[in-house]
C-alpha positions in Angstrom: 0.0 0.0 0.0 1.0 3.6 -0.6 -0.1 6.4 1.6 -0.1 10.2 1.3 1.5 11.7 4.4 1.8 15.5 4.9 5.1 16.6 6.4 4.9 20.1 7.7 8.1 21.9 9.0 7.4 24.2 11.9 9.2 27.5 12.2 8.4 29.6 15.2 9.7 32.8 16.9 8.5 34.7 19.9 7.8 38.3 19.1 7.2 41.1 21.7 5.2 44.1 20.8 3.6 47.0 22.7 -0.2 46.9 22.3 -3.4 47.7 24.1 -4.8 44.1 23.7 -3.8 40.7 22.6 -5.9 41.2 19.4 -3.9 44.4 18.6 -0.7 42.6 19.4 -1.5 39.8 16.9 -2.5 42.4 14.3 0.7 44.3 14.7 2.8 41.1 14.3 0.8 40.1 11.3 1.4 43.5 9.6 5.1 43.4 10.5 5.4 39.9 9.0 3.5 40.8 5.8 5.7 43.9 5.3 8.8 41.8 5.6 10.0 43.3 9.0 9.9 39.8 10.5 11.3 36.9 8.6 11.6 33.4 10.1 14.4 31.2 8.9 16.2 27.9 9.7 17.3 29.3 13.1 13.6 29.3 14.0 13.2 25.6 13.2 10.9 24.0 15.8 10.3 20.5 14.5 7.9 18.7 12.2 4.3 17.6 12.2 3.2 14.5 10.3 -0.4 14.1 9.2 -2.0 11.1 7.5 -4.0 12.2 4.5 -5.3 9.2 2.6 -4.3 6.1 0.6 -2.4 7.2 -2.4 -4.2 7.3 -5.8 -2.4 7.2 -9.2 -2.8 10.9 -9.4 -1.0 11.3 -6.0 1.8 9.1 -7.2 2.2 11.1 -10.4 2.1 14.4 -8.5 4.3 13.6 -5.5 6.4 10.5 -6.5 7.1 7.6 -4.2 9.7 7.4 -1.5 10.9 3.9 -0.5 
């Protein structure tokens, strides 16, 4: 059997901002990130997450290839 497994790399960084609320703080960080002021890289590596998707179809095999 062949299966499609999603491998997701996790990059994370703690950011400190001055804000009136947690919602405002999240909004500020989102804007900073979107404007390129915050850039995560390999130094921010924090592991992987593996998720089972489904049994592989022929379309999956053609799209992703097969690892042995």
